[in-house]
N, CA, C and O atoms as a DFTB+ gen file, in Angstrom:
392 C
 N C O
     1  1     -32.444      24.015     -21.226
     2  2     -31.548      24.273     -20.127
     3  2     -31.106      22.968     -19.487
     4  3     -29.957      22.805     -19.076
     5  1     -32.039      22.062     -19.418
     6  2     -31.719      20.765     -18.821
     7  2     -30.680      20.019     -19.641
     8  3     -29.818      19.339     -19.083
     9  1     -30.755      20.139     -20.949
    10  2     -29.804      19.431     -21.797
    11  2     -28.397      20.028     -21.683
    12  3     -27.413      19.300     -21.817
    13  1     -28.285      21.327     -21.441
    14  2     -26.976      21.957     -21.274
    15  2     -26.318      21.441     -19.999
    16  3     -25.124      21.142     -19.990
    17  1     -27.091      21.337     -18.932
    18  2     -26.552      20.832     -17.664
    19  2     -26.109      19.381     -17.804
    20  3     -25.066      18.995     -17.277
    21  1     -26.894      18.581     -18.508
    22  2     -26.504      17.184     -18.687
    23  2     -25.272      17.068     -19.582
    24  3     -24.452      16.172     -19.381
    25  1     -25.126      17.963     -20.573
    26  2     -23.925      17.950     -21.406
    27  2     -22.689      18.318     -20.590
    28  3     -21.619      17.747     -20.799
    29  1     -22.825      19.257     -19.670
    30  2     -21.696      19.650     -18.820
    31  2     -21.272      18.491     -17.925
    32  3     -20.079      18.269     -17.716
    33  1     -22.245      17.752     -17.397
    34  2     -21.918      16.600     -16.553
    35  2     -21.218      15.516     -17.368
    36  3     -20.288      14.873     -16.880
    37  1     -21.657      15.315     -18.593
    38  2     -21.037      14.306     -19.443
    39  2     -19.610      14.691     -19.806
    40  3     -18.747      13.818     -19.896
    41  1     -19.346      15.954     -20.014
    42  2     -18.003      16.392     -20.371
    43  2     -17.059      16.331     -19.178
    44  3     -15.874      16.048     -19.356
    45  1     -17.546      16.585     -17.973
    46  2     -16.668      16.578     -16.808
    47  2     -16.431      15.165     -16.271
    48  3     -15.474      14.945     -15.528
    49  1     -17.269      14.226     -16.628
    50  2     -17.095      12.861     -16.127
    51  2     -15.791      12.226     -16.600
    52  3     -15.096      11.636     -15.773
    53  1     -15.415      12.308     -17.869
    54  2     -14.137      11.711     -18.270
    55  2     -12.932      12.347     -17.568
    56  3     -11.972      11.651     -17.236
    57  1     -12.975      13.650     -17.342
    58  2     -11.866      14.307     -16.643
    59  2     -11.768      13.803     -15.207
    60  3     -10.668      13.580     -14.701
    61  1     -12.896      13.626     -14.558
    62  2     -12.864      13.126     -13.182
    63  2     -12.429      11.662     -13.146
    64  3     -11.778      11.228     -12.195
    65  1     -12.785      10.912     -14.173
    66  2     -12.328       9.526     -14.235
    67  2     -10.824       9.449     -14.458
    68  3     -10.150       8.597     -13.880
    69  1     -10.300      10.333     -15.289
    70  2      -8.847      10.373     -15.487
    71  2      -8.134      10.769     -14.207
    72  3      -7.088      10.213     -13.875
    73  1      -8.692      11.717     -13.498
    74  2      -8.094      12.140     -12.229
    75  2      -8.126      10.995     -11.218
    76  3      -7.148      10.778     -10.503
    77  1      -9.223      10.271     -11.152
    78  2      -9.315       9.135     -10.235
    79  2      -8.335       8.034     -10.620
    80  3      -7.706       7.428      -9.752
    81  1      -8.204       7.775     -11.914
    82  2      -7.252       6.754     -12.367
    83  2      -5.821       7.171     -12.067
    84  3      -5.005       6.342     -11.665
    85  1      -5.509       8.449     -12.258
    86  2      -4.159       8.936     -11.949
    87  2      -3.884       8.847     -10.455
    88  3      -2.789       8.457     -10.049
    89  1      -4.859       9.202      -9.639
    90  2      -4.685       9.123      -8.187
    91  2      -4.509       7.677      -7.733
    92  3      -3.693       7.396      -6.855
    93  1      -5.263       6.769      -8.323
    94  2      -5.122       5.352      -7.971
    95  2      -3.753       4.820      -8.380
    96  3      -3.148       4.033      -7.653
    97  1      -3.269       5.245      -9.533
    98  2      -1.945       4.812      -9.988
    99  2      -0.855       5.320      -9.064
   100  3       0.033       4.562      -8.673
   101  1      -0.915       6.589      -8.715
   102  2       0.082       7.156      -7.797
   103  2       0.014       6.456      -6.446
   104  3       1.050       6.152      -5.854
   105  1      -1.180       6.200      -5.960
   106  2      -1.334       5.502      -4.685
   107  2      -0.739       4.108      -4.711
   108  3      -0.067       3.701      -3.764
   109  1      -0.979       3.374      -5.782
   110  2      -0.419       2.022      -5.888
   111  2       1.094       2.039      -5.999
   112  3       1.767       1.192      -5.410
   113  1       1.635       2.985      -6.741
   114  2       3.094       3.081      -6.863
   115  2       3.714       3.381      -5.509
   116  3       4.720       2.775      -5.139
   117  1       3.126       4.305      -4.771
   118  2       3.650       4.624      -3.442
   119  2       3.498       3.452      -2.480
   120  3       4.341       3.244      -1.606
   121  1       2.433       2.695      -2.642
   122  2       2.202       1.557      -1.747
   123  2       3.230       0.452      -1.958
   124  3       3.695      -0.147      -0.988
   125  1       3.586       0.176      -3.187
   126  2       4.511      -0.931      -3.437
   127  2       5.964      -0.493      -3.509
   128  3       6.855      -1.324      -3.687
   129  1       6.212       0.814      -3.372
   130  2       7.582       1.318      -3.461
   131  2       8.487       0.662      -2.427
   132  3       9.605       0.261      -2.752
   133  1       8.024       0.548      -1.192
   134  2       8.880      -0.027      -0.150
   135  2       9.193      -1.493      -0.424
   136  3      10.297      -1.946      -0.124
   137  1       8.263      -2.233      -0.976
   138  2       8.532      -3.633      -1.302
   139  2       9.532      -3.748      -2.454
   140  3      10.396      -4.624      -2.446
   141  1       9.412      -2.866      -3.433
   142  2      10.368      -2.884      -4.541
   143  2      11.762      -2.536      -4.036
   144  3      12.741      -3.189      -4.397
   145  1      11.848      -1.507      -3.204
   146  2      13.153      -1.112      -2.656
   147  2      13.741      -2.233      -1.804
   148  3      14.942      -2.496      -1.874
   149  1      12.918      -2.889      -1.010
   150  2      13.399      -3.996      -0.185
   151  2      13.913      -5.131      -1.061
   152  3      14.951      -5.724      -0.770
   153  1      13.192      -5.429      -2.123
   154  2      13.636      -6.490      -3.026
   155  2      14.937      -6.160      -3.734
   156  3      15.791      -7.029      -3.911
   157  1      15.089      -4.909      -4.138
   158  2      16.319      -4.502      -4.819
   159  2      17.511      -4.573      -3.875
   160  3      18.598      -4.995      -4.271
   161  1      17.310      -4.162      -2.638
   162  2      18.409      -4.106      -1.673
   163  2      18.434      -5.299      -0.728
   164  3      18.971      -5.192       0.374
   165  1      17.871      -6.422      -1.129
   166  2      17.799      -7.593      -0.246
   167  2      19.180      -8.115       0.137
   168  3      19.395      -8.474       1.295
   169  1      20.098      -8.164      -0.784
   170  2      21.436      -8.694      -0.478
   171  2      22.180      -7.796       0.505
   172  3      22.696      -8.302       1.502
   173  1      22.259      -6.477       0.268
   174  2      22.921      -5.640       1.277
   175  2      22.215      -5.655       2.631
   176  3      22.870      -5.612       3.673
   177  1      20.890      -5.714       2.624
   178  2      20.148      -5.772       3.886
   179  2      20.501      -7.043       4.639
   180  3      20.693      -7.010       5.855
   181  1      20.589      -8.163       3.932
   182  2      20.913      -9.426       4.605
   183  2      22.305      -9.387       5.215
   184  3      22.520      -9.947       6.290
   185  1      23.244      -8.741       4.557
   186  2      24.610      -8.660       5.085
   187  2      24.705      -7.714       6.274
   188  3      25.479      -7.962       7.198
   189  1      23.936      -6.641       6.264
   190  2      24.004      -5.658       7.348
   191  2      23.270      -6.144       8.593
   192  3      23.782      -6.005       9.703
   193  1      22.074      -6.713       8.423
   194  2      21.258      -7.065       9.573
   195  2      21.526      -8.465      10.114
   196  3      21.210      -8.739      11.272
   197  1      22.090      -9.344       9.319
   198  2      22.360     -10.711       9.763
   199  2      23.804     -11.113       9.448
   200  3      24.019     -12.067       8.702
   201  1      24.794     -10.408       9.998
   202  2      26.184     -10.722       9.644
   203  2      26.722     -11.975      10.327
   204  3      27.708     -12.543       9.858
   205  1      26.104     -12.422      11.422
   206  2      26.652     -13.536      12.203
   207  2      26.294     -14.904      11.634
   208  3      26.832     -15.912      12.093
   209  1      25.405     -14.968      10.654
   210  2      24.996     -16.260      10.096
   211  2      25.533     -16.378       8.672
   212  3      26.055     -15.416       8.111
   213  1      25.396     -17.567       8.102
   214  2      25.872     -17.776       6.731
   215  2      25.062     -16.923       5.748
   216  3      23.991     -16.417       6.083
   217  1      25.586     -16.777       4.545
   218  2      24.912     -15.946       3.541
   219  2      23.539     -16.491       3.183
   220  3      22.592     -15.729       2.988
   221  1      23.432     -17.811       3.096
   222  2      22.143     -18.421       2.774
   223  2      21.130     -18.149       3.879
   224  3      20.002     -17.742       3.600
   225  1      21.523     -18.369       5.129
   226  2      20.610     -18.113       6.238
   227  2      20.261     -16.634       6.344
   228  3      19.123     -16.283       6.658
   229  1      21.232     -15.771       6.084
   230  2      20.958     -14.331       6.114
   231  2      19.922     -13.961       5.059
   232  3      19.018     -13.168       5.322
   233  1      20.055     -14.535       3.869
   234  2      19.086     -14.244       2.813
   235  2      17.715     -14.821       3.152
   236  3      16.693     -14.188       2.885
   237  1      17.685     -16.015       3.735
   238  2      16.401     -16.603       4.141
   239  2      15.731     -15.761       5.219
   240  3      14.517     -15.561       5.180
   241  1      16.497     -15.269       6.172
   242  2      15.934     -14.402       7.206
   243  2      15.431     -13.086       6.608
   244  3      14.393     -12.567       7.019
   245  1      16.159     -12.562       5.655
   246  2      15.739     -11.325       4.992
   247  2      14.449     -11.544       4.207
   248  3      13.538     -10.718       4.269
   249  1      14.367     -12.634       3.481
   250  2      13.148     -12.925       2.723
   251  2      11.981     -13.262       3.656
   252  3      10.826     -12.986       3.332
   253  1      12.282     -13.856       4.805
   254  2      11.240     -14.088       5.804
   255  2      10.671     -12.782       6.334
   256  3       9.467     -12.660       6.555
   257  1      11.548     -11.808       6.535
   258  2      11.096     -10.478       6.951
   259  2      10.232      -9.848       5.867
   260  3       9.204      -9.237       6.160
   261  1      10.648      -9.996       4.627
   262  2       9.870      -9.499       3.492
   263  2       8.495     -10.167       3.459
   264  3       7.479      -9.498       3.272
   265  1       8.469     -11.478       3.640
   266  2       7.201     -12.217       3.610
   267  2       6.290     -11.803       4.754
   268  3       5.076     -11.704       4.576
   269  1       6.870     -11.557       5.934
   270  2       6.054     -11.133       7.075
   271  2       5.367      -9.802       6.774
   272  3       4.181      -9.634       7.059
   273  1       6.101      -8.870       6.207
   274  2       5.498      -7.595       5.837
   275  2       4.478      -7.742       4.727
   276  3       3.449      -7.066       4.727
   277  1       4.760      -8.620       3.787
   278  2       3.854      -8.846       2.667
   279  2       2.539      -9.460       3.137
   280  3       1.477      -9.125       2.613
   281  1       2.603     -10.355       4.120
   282  2       1.397     -10.998       4.640
   283  2       0.673     -10.144       5.672
   284  3      -0.541     -10.265       5.836
   285  1       1.406      -9.286       6.365
   286  2       0.788      -8.479       7.414
   287  2      -0.147      -7.414       6.847
   288  3      -1.118      -7.040       7.504
   289  1       0.120      -6.930       5.667
   290  2      -0.723      -5.875       5.097
   291  2      -2.166      -6.314       4.875
   292  3      -3.075      -5.618       5.329
   293  1      -2.421      -7.435       4.198
   294  2      -3.825      -7.811       4.023
   295  2      -4.500      -8.208       5.331
   296  3      -5.695      -7.971       5.510
   297  1      -3.744      -8.807       6.241
   298  2      -4.330      -9.167       7.536
   299  2      -4.693      -7.902       8.305
   300  3      -5.776      -7.808       8.882
   301  1      -3.782      -6.932       8.311
   302  2      -4.071      -5.650       8.951
   303  2      -5.239      -4.938       8.299
   304  3      -6.042      -4.300       8.980
   305  1      -5.339      -5.045       6.983
   306  2      -6.455      -4.423       6.276
   307  2      -7.780      -5.062       6.677
   308  3      -8.785      -4.368       6.832
   309  1      -7.782      -6.375       6.844
   310  2      -9.013      -7.044       7.281
   311  2      -9.407      -6.621       8.687
   312  3     -10.569      -6.308       8.947
   313  1      -8.437      -6.612       9.590
   314  2      -8.734      -6.271      10.985
   315  2      -9.149      -4.808      11.105
   316  3     -10.195      -4.503      11.677
   317  1      -8.331      -3.906      10.568
   318  2      -8.659      -2.484      10.680
   319  2      -9.868      -2.108       9.829
   320  3     -10.607      -1.191      10.186
   321  1     -10.081      -2.795       8.716
   322  2     -11.262      -2.532       7.910
   323  2     -12.542      -2.876       8.646
   324  3     -13.520      -2.129       8.600
   325  1     -12.526      -4.008       9.324
   326  2     -13.697      -4.397      10.111
   327  2     -13.915      -3.424      11.270
   328  3     -15.046      -3.038      11.568
   329  1     -12.809      -3.034      11.920
   330  2     -12.893      -2.069      13.020
   331  2     -13.427      -0.730      12.508
   332  3     -14.274      -0.110      13.151
   333  1     -12.935      -0.290      11.355
   334  2     -13.376       0.983      10.788
   335  2     -14.843       0.938      10.390
   336  3     -15.546       1.941      10.507
   337  1     -15.308      -0.204       9.927
   338  2     -16.716      -0.326       9.572
   339  2     -17.613      -0.222      10.797
   340  3     -18.744       0.256      10.701
   341  1     -17.117      -0.666      11.946
   342  2     -17.960      -0.641      13.138
   343  2     -17.889       0.683      13.893
   344  3     -18.909       1.139      14.408
   345  1     -16.711       1.317      13.976
   346  2     -16.606       2.546      14.776
   347  2     -16.353       3.794      13.946
   348  3     -16.487       4.905      14.458
   349  1     -15.999       3.641      12.707
   350  2     -15.762       4.797      11.845
   351  2     -14.320       4.878      11.369
   352  3     -13.394       4.427      12.042
   353  1     -14.160       5.460      10.202
   354  2     -12.837       5.547       9.576
   355  2     -11.892       6.462      10.345
   356  3     -10.694       6.194      10.426
   357  1     -12.426       7.536      10.907
   358  2     -11.568       8.492      11.608
   359  2     -10.919       7.850      12.831
   360  3      -9.727       8.042      13.071
   361  1     -11.686       7.094      13.598
   362  2     -11.127       6.420      14.775
   363  2     -10.143       5.329      14.366
   364  3      -9.139       5.115      15.045
   365  1     -10.423       4.644      13.270
   366  2      -9.501       3.604      12.801
   367  2      -8.181       4.216      12.348
   368  3      -7.117       3.656      12.611
   369  1      -8.239       5.358      11.669
   370  2      -7.004       6.031      11.269
   371  2      -6.231       6.527      12.482
   372  3      -5.002       6.472      12.504
   373  1      -6.951       7.010      13.491
   374  2      -6.276       7.446      14.718
   375  2      -5.600       6.268      15.404
   376  3      -4.495       6.415      15.924
   377  1      -6.230       5.122      15.415
   378  2      -5.635       3.922      16.007
   379  2      -4.416       3.489      15.203
   380  3      -3.413       3.072      15.783
   381  1      -4.486       3.581      13.901
   382  2      -3.381       3.178      13.046
   383  2      -2.162       4.058      13.248
   384  3      -1.035       3.578      13.125
   385  1      -2.357       5.331      13.554
   386  2      -1.247       6.253      13.758
   387  2      -0.465       5.937      15.021
   388  3       0.716       6.269      15.118
   389  1      -1.109       5.304      15.983
   390  2      -0.433       4.979      17.250
   391  2       0.473       3.859      17.009
   392  3       1.154       3.407      17.929
């Protein structure tokens, strides 16, 4: 009986690993989607949001905005991760929603 239970656990482990890998892939795609979209539409964004400056300066300002968002994520992860470790994940998520 013990061997049947261990065989069932061995058979379900690969399926759960595939599910975890699929979930991680979907999560990563959703996470980087906004950066990909921003990169694709960088030229129109620079023209719409910075029309009063030259094209070069508009593009530099747009890429600076991109860089700020790119750098803010790991910094925010460090700060909120440390906060979540001390007070709990639920409170950290509630703080993040505000």
